[in-house]
N, CA, C and O atoms as CSV, one atom per row, in Angstrom:
chain,resi,resn,atom,element,x,y,z
A,1,MET,N,N,6.942,6.932,9.127
A,1,MET,CA,C,6.493,5.884,8.214
A,1,MET,C,C,6.649,6.352,6.752
A,1,MET,O,O,6.820,5.507,5.873
A,2,VAL,N,N,6.598,7.594,6.477
A,2,VAL,CA,C,6.781,8.032,5.093
A,2,VAL,C,C,8.229,7.726,4.596
A,2,VAL,O,O,8.448,7.315,3.457
A,3,VAL,N,N,9.185,7.948,5.508
A,3,VAL,CA,C,10.562,7.643,5.183
A,3,VAL,C,C,10.770,6.164,4.956
A,3,VAL,O,O,11.482,5.772,4.031
A,4,VAL,N,N,10.168,5.346,5.775
A,4,VAL,CA,C,10.264,3.916,5.654
A,4,VAL,C,C,9.651,3.414,4.304
A,4,VAL,O,O,10.196,2.543,3.627
A,5,ASP,N,N,8.523,4.005,3.979
A,5,ASP,CA,C,7.854,3.678,2.696
A,5,ASP,C,C,8.758,4.099,1.527
A,5,ASP,O,O,8.941,3.345,0.572
A,6,ALA,N,N,9.316,5.306,1.616
A,6,ALA,CA,C,10.191,5.815,0.531
A,6,ALA,C,C,11.412,4.912,0.322
A,6,ALA,O,O,11.776,4.617,-0.816
A,7,VAL,N,N,12.044,4.473,1.419
A,7,VAL,CA,C,13.233,3.673,1.357
A,7,VAL,C,C,12.824,2.271,0.854
A,7,VAL,O,O,13.527,1.692,0.027
A,8,THR,N,N,11.737,1.743,1.327
A,8,THR,CA,C,11.310,0.401,0.952
A,8,THR,C,C,11.093,0.349,-0.574
A,8,THR,O,O,11.433,-0.645,-1.216
A,9,ARG,N,N,10.543,1.390,-1.131
A,9,ARG,CA,C,10.304,1.411,-2.577
A,9,ARG,C,C,11.575,1.347,-3.376
A,9,ARG,O,O,11.539,0.984,-4.551
A,10,LEU,N,N,12.693,1.685,-2.788
A,10,LEU,CA,C,13.964,1.599,-3.494
A,10,LEU,C,C,14.559,0.179,-3.525
A,10,LEU,O,O,15.478,-0.094,-4.296
A,11,LEU,N,N,14.054,-0.674,-2.724
A,11,LEU,CA,C,14.546,-2.065,-2.679
A,11,LEU,C,C,14.077,-2.876,-3.848
A,11,LEU,O,O,12.899,-2.833,-4.205
A,12,PRO,N,N,14.976,-3.618,-4.455
A,12,PRO,CA,C,14.601,-4.488,-5.565
A,12,PRO,C,C,13.455,-5.415,-5.230
A,12,PRO,O,O,13.504,-6.125,-4.226
A,13,GLY,N,N,12.428,-5.420,-6.052
A,13,GLY,CA,C,11.332,-6.377,-5.864
A,13,GLY,C,C,10.249,-5.883,-4.893
A,13,GLY,O,O,9.203,-6.520,-4.770
A,14,ALA,N,N,10.477,-4.788,-4.223
A,14,ALA,CA,C,9.518,-4.298,-3.218
A,14,ALA,C,C,8.154,-3.918,-3.821
A,14,ALA,O,O,7.109,-4.081,-3.192
A,15,LEU,N,N,8.200,-3.427,-5.010
A,15,LEU,CA,C,6.954,-2.954,-5.665
A,15,LEU,C,C,6.360,-4.038,-6.583
A,15,LEU,O,O,5.277,-3.833,-7.131
A,16,GLY,N,N,7.019,-5.157,-6.761
A,16,GLY,CA,C,6.494,-6.200,-7.644
A,16,GLY,C,C,6.895,-6.127,-9.107
A,16,GLY,O,O,6.864,-7.129,-9.820
A,17,SER,N,N,7.276,-4.918,-9.553
A,17,SER,CA,C,7.652,-4.742,-10.923
A,17,SER,C,C,8.740,-3.601,-11.006
A,17,SER,O,O,8.631,-2.570,-10.343
A,18,GLU,N,N,9.736,-3.833,-11.812
A,18,GLU,CA,C,10.771,-2.852,-11.929
A,18,GLU,C,C,10.270,-1.493,-12.472
A,18,GLU,O,O,10.895,-0.459,-12.233
A,19,THR,N,N,9.168,-1.505,-13.185
A,19,THR,CA,C,8.643,-0.280,-13.777
A,19,THR,C,C,7.625,0.428,-12.883
A,19,THR,O,O,7.180,1.531,-13.205
A,20,SER,N,N,7.263,-0.182,-11.792
A,20,SER,CA,C,6.203,0.431,-10.923
A,20,SER,C,C,6.577,1.779,-10.412
A,20,SER,O,O,5.762,2.700,-10.457
A,21,ALA,N,N,7.774,1.935,-9.930
A,21,ALA,CA,C,8.195,3.252,-9.353
A,21,ALA,C,C,8.170,4.343,-10.390
A,21,ALA,O,O,7.843,5.489,-10.080
A,22,SER,N,N,8.512,4.004,-11.627
A,22,SER,CA,C,8.522,5.065,-12.664
A,22,SER,C,C,7.136,5.472,-13.099
A,22,SER,O,O,6.970,6.468,-13.803
A,23,GLN,N,N,6.124,4.702,-12.682
A,23,GLN,CA,C,4.739,4.996,-13.074
A,23,GLN,C,C,3.896,5.596,-11.956
A,23,GLN,O,O,2.699,5.828,-12.124
A,24,GLU,N,N,4.515,5.837,-10.846
A,24,GLU,CA,C,3.802,6.388,-9.731
A,24,GLU,C,C,3.569,7.945,-9.879
A,24,GLU,O,O,4.236,8.652,-10.635
A,25,SER,N,N,2.576,8.382,-9.093
A,25,SER,CA,C,2.333,9.836,-9.057
A,25,SER,C,C,3.624,10.522,-8.667
A,25,SER,O,O,4.368,10.036,-7.815
A,26,PHE,N,N,3.885,11.654,-9.296
A,26,PHE,CA,C,5.058,12.460,-9.098
A,26,PHE,C,C,6.304,11.935,-9.797
A,26,PHE,O,O,7.317,12.633,-9.850
A,27,SER,N,N,6.252,10.729,-10.331
A,27,SER,CA,C,7.514,10.176,-10.993
A,27,SER,C,C,7.763,11.006,-12.295
A,27,SER,O,O,8.884,11.042,-12.801
A,28,THR,N,N,6.739,11.645,-12.804
A,28,THR,CA,C,6.901,12.436,-14.006
A,28,THR,C,C,6.930,13.940,-13.713
A,28,THR,O,O,7.036,14.761,-14.625
A,29,GLY,N,N,6.833,14.283,-12.428
A,29,GLY,CA,C,6.779,15.665,-12.042
A,29,GLY,C,C,5.355,16.242,-12.088
A,29,GLY,O,O,5.153,17.441,-11.900
A,30,MET,N,N,4.362,15.352,-12.346
A,30,MET,CA,C,2.960,15.802,-12.382
A,30,MET,C,C,2.157,14.878,-11.423
A,30,MET,O,O,2.629,13.833,-10.974
A,31,LEU,N,N,0.947,15.325,-11.151
A,31,LEU,CA,C,0.028,14.511,-10.379
A,31,LEU,C,C,-0.404,13.305,-11.263
A,31,LEU,O,O,-0.251,13.331,-12.484
A,32,ASP,N,N,-0.929,12.287,-10.629
A,32,ASP,CA,C,-1.402,11.103,-11.305
A,32,ASP,C,C,-2.723,11.414,-12.038
A,32,ASP,O,O,-3.476,12.304,-11.644
A,33,TYR,N,N,-2.970,10.668,-13.090
A,33,TYR,CA,C,-4.258,10.759,-13.780
A,33,TYR,C,C,-5.361,10.099,-12.972
A,33,TYR,O,O,-5.059,9.301,-12.085
A,34,PRO,N,N,-6.626,10.397,-13.238
A,34,PRO,CA,C,-7.681,9.758,-12.586
A,34,PRO,C,C,-7.757,8.221,-12.835
A,34,PRO,O,O,-7.473,7.760,-13.940
A,35,ASN,N,N,-8.122,7.479,-11.853
A,35,ASN,CA,C,-8.226,6.020,-12.015
A,35,ASN,C,C,-9.697,5.636,-11.966
A,35,ASN,O,O,-10.501,6.149,-11.187
A,36,TYR,N,N,-9.984,4.708,-12.845
A,36,TYR,CA,C,-11.383,4.214,-12.957
A,36,TYR,C,C,-11.399,2.712,-12.819
A,36,TYR,O,O,-10.396,2.047,-13.078
A,37,THR,N,N,-12.556,2.164,-12.405
A,37,THR,CA,C,-12.731,0.773,-12.319
A,37,THR,C,C,-14.188,0.401,-12.737
A,37,THR,O,O,-14.938,1.272,-13.177
A,38,ARG,N,N,-14.553,-0.784,-12.610
A,38,ARG,CA,C,-15.918,-1.156,-12.922
A,38,ARG,C,C,-16.871,-0.764,-11.828
A,38,ARG,O,O,-16.450,-0.745,-10.671
A,39,PRO,N,N,-18.070,-0.463,-12.082
A,39,PRO,CA,C,-18.837,-0.516,-13.417
A,39,PRO,C,C,-18.428,0.665,-14.266
A,39,PRO,O,O,-17.800,1.608,-13.785
A,40,PRO,N,N,-18.792,0.603,-15.533
A,40,PRO,CA,C,-18.441,1.704,-16.469
A,40,PRO,C,C,-19.188,3.003,-16.148
A,40,PRO,O,O,-18.810,4.041,-16.691
A,41,VAL,N,N,-20.228,3.010,-15.296
A,41,VAL,CA,C,-20.861,4.159,-14.827
A,41,VAL,C,C,-21.086,4.048,-13.317
A,41,VAL,O,O,-21.699,3.084,-12.858
A,42,PHE,N,N,-20.603,5.009,-12.550
A,42,PHE,CA,C,-20.744,4.922,-11.101
A,42,PHE,C,C,-21.211,6.263,-10.616
A,42,PHE,O,O,-20.563,7.278,-10.873
A,43,ARG,N,N,-22.356,6.289,-9.899
A,43,ARG,CA,C,-22.941,7.523,-9.406
A,43,ARG,C,C,-23.132,8.578,-10.558
A,43,ARG,O,O,-22.846,9.766,-10.415
A,44,ASP,N,N,-23.613,8.063,-11.650
A,44,ASP,CA,C,-23.885,8.897,-12.808
A,44,ASP,C,C,-22.633,9.456,-13.449
A,44,ASP,O,O,-22.744,10.297,-14.340
A,45,LEU,N,N,-21.451,9.034,-13.045
A,45,LEU,CA,C,-20.197,9.464,-13.666
A,45,LEU,C,C,-19.697,8.291,-14.560
A,45,LEU,O,O,-19.364,7.214,-14.067
A,46,PRO,N,N,-19.660,8.546,-15.895
A,46,PRO,CA,C,-19.163,7.462,-16.807
A,46,PRO,C,C,-17.654,7.427,-16.894
A,46,PRO,O,O,-16.971,8.442,-16.757
A,47,VAL,N,N,-17.155,6.217,-17.127
A,47,VAL,CA,C,-15.749,6.075,-17.434
A,47,VAL,C,C,-15.513,6.707,-18.827
A,47,VAL,O,O,-16.335,6.471,-19.713
A,48,PRO,N,N,-14.474,7.473,-19.069
A,48,PRO,CA,C,-14.194,8.024,-20.392
A,48,PRO,C,C,-14.160,6.889,-21.468
A,48,PRO,O,O,-13.507,5.861,-21.286
A,49,GLU,N,N,-14.847,7.107,-22.528
A,49,GLU,CA,C,-14.943,6.072,-23.612
A,49,GLU,C,C,-13.587,5.522,-24.024
A,49,GLU,O,O,-13.439,4.317,-24.228
A,50,VAL,N,N,-12.598,6.397,-24.146
A,50,VAL,CA,C,-11.280,5.940,-24.584
A,50,VAL,C,C,-10.676,4.846,-23.737
A,50,VAL,O,O,-9.898,4.032,-24.234
A,51,LEU,N,N,-11.031,4.816,-22.445
A,51,LEU,CA,C,-10.512,3.798,-21.491
A,51,LEU,C,C,-11.160,2.451,-21.740
A,51,LEU,O,O,-10.649,1.432,-21.273
A,52,LEU,N,N,-12.240,2.415,-22.442
A,52,LEU,CA,C,-12.935,1.141,-22.694
A,52,LEU,C,C,-12.559,0.557,-24.064
A,52,LEU,O,O,-12.994,-0.537,-24.422
A,53,THR,N,N,-11.760,1.291,-24.810
A,53,THR,CA,C,-11.464,0.793,-26.213
A,53,THR,C,C,-10.421,-0.278,-26.293
A,53,THR,O,O,-10.453,-1.069,-27.236
A,54,GLY,N,N,-9.476,-0.360,-25.346
A,54,GLY,CA,C,-8.411,-1.258,-25.440
A,54,GLY,C,C,-7.277,-0.754,-26.293
A,54,GLY,O,O,-6.317,-1.499,-26.493
A,55,ASN,N,N,-7.317,0.466,-26.814
A,55,ASN,CA,C,-6.291,1.042,-27.614
A,55,ASN,C,C,-5.221,1.654,-26.641
A,55,ASN,O,O,-5.391,2.758,-26.124
A,56,HIS,N,N,-4.152,0.912,-26.428
A,56,HIS,CA,C,-3.143,1.302,-25.449
A,56,HIS,C,C,-2.527,2.669,-25.713
A,56,HIS,O,O,-2.254,3.418,-24.775
A,57,GLY,N,N,-2.306,3.002,-26.986
A,57,GLY,CA,C,-1.720,4.246,-27.375
A,57,GLY,C,C,-2.654,5.383,-26.999
A,57,GLY,O,O,-2.206,6.364,-26.406
A,58,GLU,N,N,-3.923,5.284,-27.320
A,58,GLU,CA,C,-4.909,6.322,-27.039
A,58,GLU,C,C,-5.086,6.463,-25.515
A,58,GLU,O,O,-5.225,7.566,-24.987
A,59,ILE,N,N,-5.075,5.309,-24.830
A,59,ILE,CA,C,-5.226,5.321,-23.351
A,59,ILE,C,C,-4.035,6.035,-22.715
A,59,ILE,O,O,-4.244,6.842,-21.809
A,60,ALA,N,N,-2.804,5.781,-23.140
A,60,ALA,CA,C,-1.618,6.400,-22.630
A,60,ALA,C,C,-1.681,7.926,-22.914
A,60,ALA,O,O,-1.305,8.723,-22.055
A,61,ARG,N,N,-2.147,8.324,-24.094
A,61,ARG,CA,C,-2.287,9.766,-24.455
A,61,ARG,C,C,-3.345,10.442,-23.510
A,61,ARG,O,O,-3.138,11.544,-23.002
A,62,TRP,N,N,-4.481,9.722,-23.308
A,62,TRP,CA,C,-5.464,10.281,-22.429
A,62,TRP,C,C,-4.969,10.468,-20.993
A,62,TRP,O,O,-5.258,11.469,-20.336
A,63,ARG,N,N,-4.203,9.454,-20.525
A,63,ARG,CA,C,-3.614,9.540,-19.196
A,63,ARG,C,C,-2.662,10.711,-19.046
A,63,ARG,O,O,-2.689,11.419,-18.040
A,64,ARG,N,N,-1.809,10.914,-20.066
A,64,ARG,CA,C,-0.884,12.047,-20.001
A,64,ARG,C,C,-1.656,13.368,-19.971
A,64,ARG,O,O,-1.340,14.246,-19.167
A,65,ASP,N,N,-2.682,13.523,-20.853
A,65,ASP,CA,C,-3.440,14.711,-20.896
A,65,ASP,C,C,-4.203,14.953,-19.608
A,65,ASP,O,O,-4.265,16.084,-19.125
A,66,ALA,N,N,-4.807,13.864,-19.025
A,66,ALA,CA,C,-5.525,14.028,-17.780
A,66,ALA,C,C,-4.573,14.396,-16.664
A,66,ALA,O,O,-4.918,15.236,-15.833
A,67,ALA,N,N,-3.402,13.813,-16.607
A,67,ALA,CA,C,-2.489,14.170,-15.547
A,67,ALA,C,C,-2.000,15.610,-15.677
A,67,ALA,O,O,-1.835,16.306,-14.675
A,68,LEU,N,N,-1.768,16.059,-16.919
A,68,LEU,CA,C,-1.391,17.473,-17.138
A,68,LEU,C,C,-2.528,18.413,-16.682
A,68,LEU,O,O,-2.285,19.408,-15.999
A,69,LYS,N,N,-3.732,18.090,-17.063
A,69,LYS,CA,C,-4.848,18.954,-16.669
A,69,LYS,C,C,-5.033,18.981,-15.116
A,69,LYS,O,O,-5.307,20.036,-14.544
A,70,LYS,N,N,-4.885,17.846,-14.470
A,70,LYS,CA,C,-5.044,17.752,-13.039
A,70,LYS,C,C,-3.920,18.563,-12.372
A,70,LYS,O,O,-4.160,19.309,-11.424
A,71,THR,N,N,-2.682,18.401,-12.888
A,71,THR,CA,C,-1.596,19.190,-12.318
A,71,THR,C,C,-1.718,20.649,-12.539
A,71,THR,O,O,-1.410,21.428,-11.637
A,72,GLN,N,N,-2.160,21.076,-13.712
A,72,GLN,CA,C,-2.413,22.504,-13.966
A,72,GLN,C,C,-3.445,23.067,-13.011
A,72,GLN,O,O,-3.306,24.191,-12.526
A,73,ARG,N,N,-4.494,22.278,-12.736
A,73,ARG,CA,C,-5.574,22.744,-11.896
A,73,ARG,C,C,-5.184,22.758,-10.444
A,73,ARG,O,O,-5.497,23.718,-9.739
A,74,ASN,N,N,-4.506,21.723,-9.964
A,74,ASN,CA,C,-4.218,21.561,-8.520
A,74,ASN,C,C,-2.810,21.974,-8.024
A,74,ASN,O,O,-2.629,22.426,-6.893
A,75,ARG,N,N,-1.820,21.794,-8.933
A,75,ARG,CA,C,-0.461,22.121,-8.545
A,75,ARG,C,C,0.367,22.736,-9.702
A,75,ARG,O,O,1.367,22.155,-10.125
A,76,PRO,N,N,-0.054,23.901,-10.201
A,76,PRO,CA,C,0.665,24.513,-11.337
A,76,PRO,C,C,2.088,24.749,-11.070
A,76,PRO,O,O,2.888,24.846,-12.001
A,77,ASP,N,N,2.454,24.851,-9.790
A,77,ASP,CA,C,3.876,25.100,-9.443
A,77,ASP,C,C,4.765,23.909,-9.861
A,77,ASP,O,O,5.954,24.107,-10.111
A,78,LEU,N,N,4.244,22.728,-9.940
A,78,LEU,CA,C,5.023,21.581,-10.420
A,78,LEU,C,C,5.429,21.686,-11.896
A,78,LEU,O,O,6.437,21.130,-12.331
A,79,LEU,N,N,4.596,22.427,-12.650
A,79,LEU,CA,C,4.922,22.612,-14.083
A,79,LEU,C,C,5.847,23.758,-14.337
A,79,LEU,O,O,6.519,23.778,-15.368
A,80,THR,N,N,5.915,24.689,-13.469
A,80,THR,CA,C,6.783,25.881,-13.656
A,80,THR,C,C,8.127,25.712,-13.020
A,80,THR,O,O,9.046,26.478,-13.310
A,81,GLY,N,N,8.275,24.722,-12.151
A,81,GLY,CA,C,9.520,24.476,-11.461
A,81,GLY,C,C,9.704,25.391,-10.275
A,81,GLY,O,O,10.798,25.436,-9.713
A,82,ASN,N,N,8.663,26.135,-9.860
A,82,ASN,CA,C,8.773,26.994,-8.696
A,82,ASN,C,C,8.445,26.243,-7.419
A,82,ASN,O,O,8.489,26.823,-6.334
């Protein structure tokens, strides 16, 4: 099934947007950033304030930083190329 999924993702229109595949986890060589949804506080864990601002540049920067930190913590080998 993994192979079928991987091949399907290569088909035009399969993901709904041409940019979807380039924004998936591992597309940048790093793990994905944390994802949040409503409510803004869940189980005493708040959504980072920057994600509530609507500032797309700051949100993109936060996502890159969060992905880098997660990758450094969980899969540092992805950053060193080993």
